[in-house]
ZAVOGU-472130 format. One record per residue: residue number from 1; residue in one letter; z, y, x of N, C-alpha, C in turn. Coordinates in pm, whole numbers. Layout:
residues N
   num   residu       nw       nv       nu      caw      cav      cau       cw       cv       cu
   NUM        A        Z        Y        X        Z        Y        X        Z        Y        X
...
***
This chain:
residues 176
   num   residu       nw       nv       nu      caw      cav      cau       cw       cv       cu
     1        M       -7      -85      110       63       -1       44        5      164       91
     2        T      -54      230       34      -87      359      114      -43      446       57
     3        T       87      581      142       97      717       71      -23      755      -61
     4        D     -141      676      -52     -221      768     -175     -280      728     -265
     5        T     -183      595     -231     -207      520     -355     -161      492     -478
     6        P     -146      514     -581      -69      536     -703      -56      396     -735
     7        H       62      345     -728       91      145     -801      179      207     -930
     8        T      169       86    -1012      271       72    -1109      351      -52    -1174
     9        L      420      -90    -1177      473     -201    -1180      408     -177    -1372
    10        P      385     -312    -1428      387     -398    -1530      455     -299    -1592
    11        D      578     -266    -1641      645     -171    -1734      626      -39    -1730
    12        G      533      -25    -1618      463      140    -1610      515      237    -1558
    13        R      669      168    -1451      719      216    -1399      603      225    -1217
    14        P      592      385    -1198      576      378    -1068      622      315     -921
    15        V      590      313     -907      659      188     -738      635      315     -653
    16        P      804      312     -614      821      418     -453      732      422     -352
    17        L      716      432     -257      605      445     -118      655      385      -69
    18        L      615      238       11      681      186       88      668      288      246
    19        T      556      346      254      521      408      381      496      572      348
    20        G      508      633      488      467      760      431      510      872      516
    21        P      538      975      450      585     1099      537      776     1128      423
    22        E      872     1124      534      944     1113      454      987     1199      300
    23        L      948     1269      256      973     1362       93      854     1332       21
    24        P      747     1340       24      720     1196       -7      742      991     -135
    25        M      848     1004       -2      892      861        1     1053      920      -69
    26        L     1095     1016      -53     1219     1023     -135     1148     1078     -270
    27        E     1077     1149     -323     1028     1206     -428     1006     1094     -500
    28        S      937      960     -451      846      872     -504      981      797     -542
    29        W     1131      790     -455     1170      644     -570     1262      771     -671
    30        L     1321      939     -624     1378      910     -700     1303      940     -867
    31        D     1117      981     -868     1030      952    -1027     1077      752    -1072
    32        F     1067      708     -966     1082      603    -1005     1217      540    -1053
    33        H     1320      618    -1063     1444      633    -1120     1478      678    -1268
    34        R     1350      763    -1233     1403      901    -1344     1260      804    -1495
    35        A     1178      770    -1486     1118      607    -1538     1194      556    -1602
    36        T     1293      462    -1464     1361      344    -1545     1458      439    -1635
    37        L     1589      498    -1638     1598      559    -1738     1503      580    -1877
    38        A     1395      671    -1859     1342      682    -1980     1273      523    -1979
    39        L     1249      436    -1886     1209      334    -1985     1345      285    -2055
    40        K     1414      292    -1980     1583      179    -2086     1574      294    -2195
    41        C     1619      401    -2265     1607      466    -2437     1414      416    -2462
    42        A     1326      363    -2448     1205      318    -2493     1267      208    -2634
    43        G     1215      256    -2712     1206      223    -2871     1269      228    -2886
    44        L     1419      341    -2917     1567      304    -2952     1547      406    -3030
    45        D     1618      409    -3161     1621      532    -3248     1736      575    -3208
    46        D     1751      723    -3229     1930      807    -3288     1987      724    -3289
    47        V     2072      629    -3362     2164      549    -3424     2213      480    -3298
    48        Q     2073      385    -3281     2059      360    -3131     2150      431    -3009
    49        A     2084      487    -2944     2104      594    -2868     2240      648    -2833
    50        R     2352      614    -3024     2471      683    -2996     2547      500    -2969
    51        V     2456      395    -2941     2543      314    -2913     2682      334    -2824
    52        A     2801      306    -2803     2879      329    -2702     2930      176    -2627
    53        S     2875      207    -2410     2916       55    -2435     3048      -35    -2413
    54        V     3199       21    -2466     3234      -89    -2504     3364      -32    -2442
    55        E     3470      -63    -2550     3564       76    -2583     3658       53    -2440
    56        P     3760      156    -2378     3754      301    -2439     3645      375    -2397
    57        S     3529      327    -2364     3392      458    -2285     3372      493    -2396
    58        S     3307      591    -2427     3215      657    -2523     3081      640    -2543
    59        L     3016      611    -2340     2958      646    -2295     2814      566    -2380
    60        T     2663      674    -2393     2623      661    -2475     2485      682    -2331
    61        L     2365      562    -2431     2262      642    -2353     2182      789    -2406
    62        L     2188      843    -2525     2220      967    -2563     2312     1045    -2484
    63        G     2422     1050    -2441     2490     1113    -2327     2426     1121    -2193
    64        L     2448      963    -2160     2314      997    -2058     2228     1067    -1986
    65        V     2109     1076    -2062     1992     1105    -2105     2006     1320    -2089
    66        Q     2134     1296    -2129     2218     1490    -2110     2301     1542    -2058
    67        H     2350     1367    -1962     2418     1430    -1856     2295     1412    -1745
    68        L     2234     1391    -1719     2086     1376    -1603     2068     1504    -1588
    69        A     2009     1533    -1748     1937     1703    -1739     2035     1785    -1709
    70        E     2140     1789    -1710     2285     1889    -1628     2277     1880    -1454
    71        V     2266     1774    -1453     2272     1746    -1315     2131     1785    -1230
    72        E     2023     1767    -1349     1894     1760    -1278     1892     1980    -1213
    73        R     1950     2060    -1362     1977     2120    -1378     2028     2238    -1240
    74        N     2186     2162    -1276     2333     2195    -1182     2186     2129     -996
    75        W     2144     2056     -975     2128     2041     -808     1987     2096     -765
    76        F     1842     2146     -864     1761     2144     -840     1755     2339     -836
    77        Q     1809     2388    -1006     1818     2448    -1031     1931     2644     -941
    78        R     2026     2536     -964     2144     2631     -918     2177     2641     -736
    79        V     2184     2495     -747     2188     2447     -599     2098     2506     -534
    80        I     1978     2437     -503     1836     2482     -435     1703     2613     -452
    81        G     1792     2621     -566     1674     2700     -660     1737     2931     -604
    82        G     1849     2880     -621     1995     2967     -586     1968     3084     -759
    83        L     2001     2995     -885     1966     3081    -1054     2142     3077    -1082
    84        D     2145     3130    -1110     2242     3141    -1253     2262     3084    -1381
    85        L     2215     3016    -1400     2221     3003    -1570     2364     2889    -1612
    86        P     2383     2898    -1760     2479     2854    -1798     2431     2690    -1841
    87        P     2570     2590    -1898     2488     2484    -1906     2392     2387    -1986
    88        V     2318     2319    -1976     2163     2325    -2106     2237     2319    -2198
    89        F     2325     2227    -2243     2382     2207    -2345     2502     2259    -2400
    90        D     2524     2340    -2428     2644     2428    -2545     2780     2460    -2473
    91        G     2750     2477    -2296     2904     2505    -2319     3010     2349    -2208
    92        D     2897     2268    -2242     2921     2146    -2136     2859     2116    -2030
    93        E     2961     2131    -1943     2947     2123    -1783     2827     1965    -1715
    94        S     2911     1870    -1883     2888     1711    -1840     2790     1686    -1884
    95        G     2785     1680    -2048     2598     1659    -2111     2654     1562    -2179
    96        Y     2805     1471    -2152     2762     1357    -2262     2838     1393    -2379
    97        V     2824     1519    -2397     2920     1571    -2588     2823     1553    -2666
    98        L     2835     1493    -2766     2684     1448    -2855     2766     1588    -2952
    99        D     2569     1571    -2972     2574     1667    -3103     2485     1641    -3242
   100        P     2537     1595    -3319     2474     1582    -3405     2382     1602    -3473
   101        A     2301     1657    -3453     2169     1808    -3476     2057     1717    -3342
   102        R     2096     1653    -3190     2046     1660    -3111     2016     1482    -3117
   103        G     1900     1459    -3177     1875     1365    -3091     1784     1297    -3013
   104        L     1733     1179    -2982     1726     1100    -2813     1579     1138    -2736
   105        D     1487     1222    -2850     1414     1243    -2846     1368     1383    -2779
   106        Q     1479     1487    -2815     1520     1660    -2823     1483     1626    -2670
   107        A     1688     1506    -2637     1712     1561    -2557     1632     1515    -2414
   108        L     1510     1410    -2441     1476     1364    -2342     1346     1460    -2247
   109        A     1346     1556    -2454     1240     1681    -2399     1257     1716    -2263
   110        I     1473     1777    -2357     1492     1864    -2225     1524     1838    -2122
   111        W     1622     1718    -2116     1549     1630    -1968     1425     1654    -1874
   112        R     1321     1639    -1962     1217     1593    -1885     1177     1789    -1780
   113        R     1173     1872    -1885     1192     1984    -1933     1273     2003    -1777
   114        E     1407     1942    -1782     1487     2049    -1653     1426     1969    -1486
   115        V     1284     1843    -1536     1314     1799    -1406     1249     1905    -1415
   116        E     1088     1893    -1453      939     1963    -1448     1017     2083    -1333
   117        R     1087     2213    -1422     1145     2323    -1324     1202     2278    -1205
   118        G     1306     2151    -1194     1280     2153    -1105     1212     2125     -949
   119        R     1141     2129    -1027     1053     2047     -928      932     2170     -880
   120        E      925     2250     -974      872     2381     -930      937     2429     -827
   121        L     1059     2468     -851     1125     2539     -755     1163     2483     -624
   122        Y     1153     2373     -609     1121     2338     -413      992     2293     -407
   123        A      882     2291     -478      801     2276     -390      737     2373     -329
   124        G      696     2343     -201      656     2400      -70      765     2402       10
   125        W      891     2311      -30     1009     2297       21     1031     2244      229
   126        S     1040     2199      227     1115     2141      328     1237     2058      374
   127        L     1188     1942      388     1325     1873      386     1462     1966      444
   128        D     1514     1999      517     1551     2077      602     1603     2215      534
   129        D     1484     2255      438     1501     2410      351     1655     2386      293
   130        T     1790     2490      292     1859     2532      194     1886     2525       94
   131        G     1938     2543       -6     2062     2622      -81     2171     2575      -66
   132        R     2288     2659     -146     2408     2648     -157     2479     2609     -234
   133        M     2607     2526     -220     2638     2487     -370     2720     2555     -419
   134        V     2730     2571     -580     2741     2620     -664     2926     2603     -698
   135        E     3013     2398     -684     3087     2385     -761     3171     2424     -677
   136        A     3283     2430     -701     3410     2412     -583     3411     2258     -569
   137        P     3532     2226     -485     3544     2284     -386     3459     2344     -266
   138        F     3335     2262     -260     3221     2322     -149     3163     2479     -177
   139        T     3200     2555     -277     3125     2642     -310     3074     2768     -218
   140        G     2942     2791     -177     2878     2802     -122     2895     2718       55
   141        T     2902     2633       55     2811     2561      139     2668     2520      110
   142        E     2675     2501      239     2462     2439      244     2431     2367      271
   143        V     2338     2299      186     2308     2154      153     2102     2182      151
   144        S     2109     2048      228     1983     2037      247     1903     2010      103
   145        L     1765     2046       95     1654     1999       25     1684     1840       32
   146        R     1723     1767      127     1665     1626      133     1882     1614      142
   147        W     1928     1632      188     2108     1572       43     2059     1527      -47
   148        V     2006     1690     -130     2005     1663     -249     1890     1587     -348
   149        L     1888     1554     -254     1718     1410     -322     1792     1289     -260
   150        I     1884     1249     -191     1955     1084     -207     2027     1141     -319
   151        H     2086     1220     -335     2193     1246     -375     2138     1195     -517
   152        M     2041     1275     -576     2019     1271     -697     1891     1116     -681
   153        I     1926     1021     -653     1859      898     -648     1991      813     -652
   154        E     2051      818     -580     2183      779     -590     2266      818     -759
   155        E     2277      893     -752     2310      967     -878     2238      871    -1048
   156        Y     2070      882     -967     2005      803    -1137     2040      653    -1043
   157        A     2008      659     -958     2056      512     -969     2224      398    -1004
   158        R     2316      490     -968     2438      439    -1043     2463      484    -1164
   159        H     2353      565    -1271     2417      570    -1434     2264      465    -1500
   160        N     2126      396    -1436     2032      279    -1420     2160      194    -1480
   161        G     2311      189    -1363     2319        8    -1360     2428       48    -1544
   162        H     2445      158    -1540     2548      202    -1664     2452      180    -1799
   163        A     2278      211    -1780     2220      182    -1871     2134      147    -1910
   164        D     2132       50    -1789     2171     -128    -1792     2258     -193    -1881
   165        L     2349     -175    -1873     2464     -214    -2003     2490     -148    -2123
   166        L     2423      -41    -2132     2426        1    -2273     2309      -81    -2366
   167        R     2211      -65    -2300     2039     -157    -2376     2041     -257    -2378
   168        E     2131     -321    -2257     2137     -509    -2296     2272     -485    -2441
   169        R     2394     -441    -2454     2479     -434    -2585     2426     -332    -2707
   170        I     2308     -311    -2728     2259     -242    -2776     2128     -364    -2891
   171        D     2090     -383    -2786     1970     -513    -2849     1948     -627    -2768
   172        G     2005     -607    -2603     2036     -748    -2611     1879     -683    -2475
   173        V     1744     -631    -2418     1703     -610    -2336     1791     -585    -2214
   174        T     1709     -677    -2107     1791     -669    -2020     1614     -648    -1939
   175        G     1702     -622    -1743     1670     -568    -1638     1585     -469    -1673
   176        A     1513     -480    -1508     1399     -324    -1504     1574     -290    -1426
***
């Protein structure tokens, strides 16, 4: 496989690059994990997306999508872009709080918007370019785009494990 030939898995997710420059490789891994989250939500209705994993946890797929929209905004727009923005979801900095009026399709559209805005903000950056952390105790600490991309891959990988369990609980679908 070469870095200029896109490949997809049978389920439609992009295969992360196996060779090539570091920035496209990190971006491809992040895109793979983003696609995995979307796949875990595919075909679900709003009721199913609100099913919690196991008591006492209130974690849901809808909450994960909202949380990752907040994470995208925080790291790419606030930290890398230096923008002073409020939380995506009405003062809920975690994103986990569910609004009865917000369904899965709306949350996914918001999440995708946050992903695209982040991509726009760091386009043309090198992995060594830096932004500044915005949350205590690290407020003002310099952080590289490389670190942010690696952190985002880790964040999605961890939450996709949660999404695996949530989806299995909802309808028995496993894998990916």
